[in-house]
N, C-alpha and C positions, 0 to 999 in steps of 0.2 A: 279657569274658564277662558275659552277662546273668544276673542272679541268677534263681532260680526264684520265681514269683509265688505269693503267699499263697493267692490264689483257687484256683489249680491244686492246690497242696498240700492244701488242705482238701477239695477235690472228690476227689482221687485217694487221699489218705491212705497214701503209701508208707511204711508202718511199717519201722523197722529200717534206714532209708536215712539215709546221711549227706547233709545238704542245705546249700545255700548260699543265704541270703536276705539282703535289705537293706530297710530301711524307717525309719520315724520312730517314736520312742517315744510311746506315747499316755499310758501310766501306768507307774509302778514301785511294787511293793509289796515290802517287805522282811520276811522272817521269819527272825530270827536271822542266820546268815551267809549265807542264800540270798535272791536278789532274783528276783521274778517280773515279768517285762516284758511288757507288752502291746504288740506291734509291728504297725504298719499300713504297707503299701506302696501303698495306694490302689487295688489290684486288685479289692477287694470290701469290703463293709461290715464283715465279721468281722475281728478281730485274730488274730494267732498268738502263743500264750503262749510266751515264751522263759524257761527256768530257767537262771540263772546263779549260780555258787558260787565258793567259794575255789579250786576246782581250776583256775581259768582262770589263776592267777598274777597278782600285783599287783592283785588283785581290789578291795581296798579303795580304792586310788587310782583305778582304773577306774570304780568305782562312783559316784564323785563326779561324773563327767560323763554318767552314765546317767540324764539328767533328761528330763522331758516336753519334747517338741519336738526332741530331739537325733536325729541320724541315725546309724545303725549298720550294720555288715556282720557277719553271724553265719554260722558254720559249727557244725553240731551234728548230733545223731542224733534223728530223729523217732521218738517212742514215744507209745502210748496213754496218755491223761491220766486220773489217777484222780479229778480234780476234776469236780464236777457241772457241766453246762452246756457242756462242751467235750469234743471227742473226742481231740484230739492236742496234744502240746506239744513243743517243741524243746529238747532238753538241750544247752546251748551248750558247745562245746569250744574256741571261739575267738571273741572279739568285738573289732571294730575300731571306734573311734570315727571317723566320717566327718566330722561337723560337730556342734559343741556348741551348746547353746541355754541362755543364761543365765536360770536359774529366776526371777531378780528382775525381768526385763524381758519375758520371753516371755508374750505377752498371752493365750494359750490354756491357762491353767492350770486354769480352772474347767471343769466338764464341759458347762455350757450357757451360752450368750451369746445376747443378742437379736440378731436380724437386722439391726437398725438399727446396733448396735455393729459387727457383722462387715462391714458395707459400709464402715466407715472403715478396715479393714485388708484390701484386696483381695488384697494379696500372701500372706495366710495363711488367709483364710476357706475355701479349698478343703480345707484340712486337718480341717475339722470334719466330723462324720459327716453332718449334714444337706446341706451344700453339696457335699460329695464325692458323695453319693448323688444329688443333682439333676444332677450333671455325668455320672455314669454313665447315669442314665435318658435324658439328653439325647443322649449318644452312641448308645444303643440305638435311640432314635427315629429319629436321623438315618440310621443304617444301614437300618432298616426302610423308611424313606421310599424310598430307592434301590432296594431289593429289591422293594417293591410296584410301583413304575412299570416296572422292568426286566422284571418277570414278565408285565407287561400290555402289552408292545410300545411303551413310551414311550421317547423319546431325550431325555437331559439336554441343555439348551442354556445356555450362559453368557451372560446378557444384561448390558448395560452397567451399571457402577457410576455412570459419569459420563454425564449424558444431557441433551439439549436439549428433551425433551418431558415434560410433566407429566400422568401418567396420571389422576390423581384431579382435576385441575383446581382444587385447593384453594389452590395457590400457597404451601404450606407447605414449600418446598424449601430446602435449604442451597445456597447459591451457591458455585461452584467458580471461582476467579479467580486469575490471576497479577498482576493490577493492584495496585500499591501503593495505600494509603490516599491519597486526593486525586487519583489518576490517572483515576478514573471520573468523567465528566461527562455531564450530561443530554443534551447535543446529540449525542455520538458513541455513547452507551451503552456496549454491550460490543463494539463494532466492532474495537477495537485489543487485545481480549483474546485469549487463547490459541487459542480456537475460532472467533474472529470473531463470536460471538453469545453470548447468555447461556447458561450451562450449570450444572447442579446435580447433587447427589447424587440418585440415583434414589429414587422413592417406590414404585415397582412395576416389575417386568420384564414386565408383561403385554402391552403394546403391541408389544415386540420379540419376545416369545414368540409372538404370533400370526403374525408373518412366517414363522417356522419351522413353525409348525402348518400353515400353508397351503402347506407344501412336503413336510414329513415326516409329516403326519398327526397324530401324538400326541407332544407334547413336554411338558417340565416345566422350569422354572427355579427354583433354590433358593439363595437368597443373601441378603446384607444389604440392607436398605432403610432409609431415613432420613426423618424428618419434623421439620422446624423448628417444632414446635408447643410452645408454652410451657405444657406442662400438667405440673404436679408432683403426679400422682396415682399410685395403686397399679396403674393400668391402662395407663400410657403410658411409653414409651421413645423417645428420640431416634434410637437405632440398634437395629434388631430384624431378625429373619430371617423371610422370607416364602417359602413354598412355593406355587408357581404353575403348575398344569398347564394346557395349552390343547389342545383336541381338535377336529380338523376333522370334518366330517359328524356333528356332535353337537348335539342340541337341549338345552333346559333340563332335561327329564326325565332324559336321559343324564348331564347334569352334576350333578344331585342324587344319582343312583344312585352315580356314581364317588366322590363326596366322602363320602357315608355310608359306602361300603364301605372307603374309605381310613381314616377315623377309627376304625371298629370293628377293622380289621386292626391299627393302630398300638396301640390300647389293649390289644388281645389280646397282641401281642408284648411289650409292657412287663410285663403281668401274668405272662407266662411266663418272661421273661429276668431281671427285676428284682424277683422276689418278696421278697427280703430288704429291699430299699429301700422298697418299697411298705409292708411291715410296719413299718418305722421311721416312715414318714410317718403311718401309722394310729395309731401310738402317741403321737406327739408333735405332729403337726400337725392331722390331720383324721381321726377315728375312723370317719366315715362313708365314707371314701374306698374301701376295697375293694368295698363293696356297691354304690357308685355306678359304679365302673368295670366291675363284673360286669354291671350293667344295660345300660350303653352298649354292651359288647361282645356281648351276648346278644339284645337285643331291637331290632326295627325302629324307626327313628326316626318320631315323629308328624310329620304334614305339615298345614300350614294355609296359606291364602292370607292376605296382609297384611290384607285387609278382615276375614277370620274372626278373625285374631289381635287386631285393634282392638276388634271387637265383644265377644270374649270378656274382653278386658282391662277394657273399660267395664262389661260385665255383672257382673264379679267384685265391683264396690263397693269396691275397694281404694283407698286414699288415696296418691296419688303426688306427689312433688315437681313433676313436670311432668304436668299433666292430659293424658289421652289423647284424641286426635282423629284422625280420618282425614286423612291427608296429612302428618302430622308424621313426622319421623324417630324411630324408636323409640329410647329411651334405655336405658341399661344396666339401670335398675331396672325397665323394662318387660320387657326380655328375660329377665332373672332371674326375675321373677314368673311369666311365661309358662311357662317350662320347669321351674321349681321348684315352684310352687304349683298351676298349672293343669293342666300335662301331666304333671308328675312324672318328667321325663326329657328328652332331646334332642328338639328340634322344628325342622323345617325350615319356614321362612316364605318364600313366594314371591309374586311379581306385586306389586311395590312401586310406589307412585306415581312417575310419570315425573319430577316436579319435584325429588325428593330423590335422584335416582340419576345417575351419570356419564353423559356423552354416548354412550358406546360400547355401552350396553345396548340390546337389541332392543326396539323399540316393539311393544306388543301391539296387537291389532285394536281395542280399545276407545280407543286413542290417549291413555289417561290413566294407564296402567301399562306397566311394562316387565318383560320376561322375566328377572327377577333372583330370587336366593334368598340367604338367609342361614341358616346352621346355628347354632342356640343351644343352649348346654350348661349344666347346673347348675353354679353356682359361679363361671362366667365371663361368660355372656352370649354375645355373638357370637364364634364361633370361626372360621367360614368365611363369606366373602362372594364371590358368583360370579354369573354371568349367561350366557344366550345372547347372543353378540355380534351387533351390528347388521350384517348382511351386504349389505343393500340400498344401493347407492351413493347414490341420490337421498335416501333417508330419513336416511342417516348425514351427508351433506353439509348437509342442512337443520338437523339437530341441532347439528352443529359451529358452524354460523353463528349459531344461537341462543344458544350459550354463549360466543361471542366467540373462537373458535379460527380462526386464519388458515390458509387452504388452502395458502399457501406454506411454512408450518411443518408442516403435517401431510398434504401432498400424498402422501407415501409411504404413509400409512395409508389414504388413499382408493383409492390404486392396488390395494391388496388386494382391493377391491370392484370395480375396474374390469377386472381380469384374472383371470378364473376364480374369481370369488368362490363360497364354499360356506357353508352353515349351519356355525357353529362356536361353542363354548362354553369356558368355563374358570372357574377360581375362585382365590381366595388364602386361605391358611390361615396365620395368625400362629403361628409356631412357638413362640414364648415362652408364648403362651396355651395351646398344646397341652402344653407342659411344666407349666404351672400345673394344667391339667386333671388330669394323671395323678399329680402330686406332692401336690396339695392346698395348695400355697403360696399365701398370700393376696396376696402382693405380687409384681408382674411382675419386680421387680428381683432377686428370688432365683432366676429362671428363666433367667438369662443370665450368663455368667461374668463379663463386665465391663459393668454397667449404665451407660449414658450417659443422663443426664437434665438439665434446665436447671440450670446452675450446677454440674454434677458430672461430671468425667471424671477420677478420681483417678490413673489409671495407663494 
């Protein structure tokens, strides 16, 4: 039998009811013969206060094990609480210790710990208020993503985790092989490997999602992606989640519109469903968070071309580590300055130089830019990157040859342009960056349950 969740109890307040709850002890305070236990079951930020006293029987012996971190099962009567700051309390009639926690070794005795320390105990860090709140927000966002696309006629497609194509062309893929060390030789390459050719963990599901978009019209893929990039920064992970919709009969304008609508929808859902968690983050992480989320949810995003963005960055007179010039890939410092200082909110930058973007983006008529767009948001920089895809066979084939992609490896991708090609577009949204946006977390490692970074995969 499942116990009643604390979130539901606090919502409905069934006074004078005998309830059955289970959870972990956050704190215990004693006043004479009575103990006041703060109990959490993870269903919400708030705790349920349990009042335990001598009437339980063997209470003094029981109380020795009622320590922070211990798990218990409680049966009792829910009554109005006379204490300030809480409406209900549970008067325990029976307490069962499910699992003890040695107070000498349990590492979460203090009320606050650094996030760096918490990363060293991944098995316990979700029990803290901050990381539990991030997990609930992430779950809320995940559910809202599927609802958003379902309501707009999209179909979810599960694209491969193991792939033989490199969408970004950066070569920073983890290789998947069954060959033992020493079995791989230069002459044979991966011919004797499991797939008969080199395979890796996907960096993006976009190319495969395009296949289904050109059959079902509107699709999205949402799953883990991987980058073997040796970057130990607050913005990078080796394993992260990407949300990637693809839309047939869609141009760059439509791509920007659906991406902006998605972000505003997701931010609004979190503000509505996770108000307590947002309040916690505002108190302890980022006091400007509620106002920033309100602006994102309520105001249209600014739009600039790449050329306009570069001109405004140069005209600002700001000193950057990487000086701004047309043709360069905008760095995080440029992106954040643009949306935080110049625009004062999210901005969509479009029509980037051809030379700095992947082969699949549609060539503009000027033949020096492509129909690409990035959505930049305060505190993060780039949140979304997308484009209208190149639907013209000859132009795409020429572009693939320029970047060294072999037709025998990507002939299937060209076939989409050979047989019933249509204008189509899509984008990728980094899910952990979205979690950062709505929680105010400064390090992306707090935005995912189990961060994988160079030299670190603890469990």
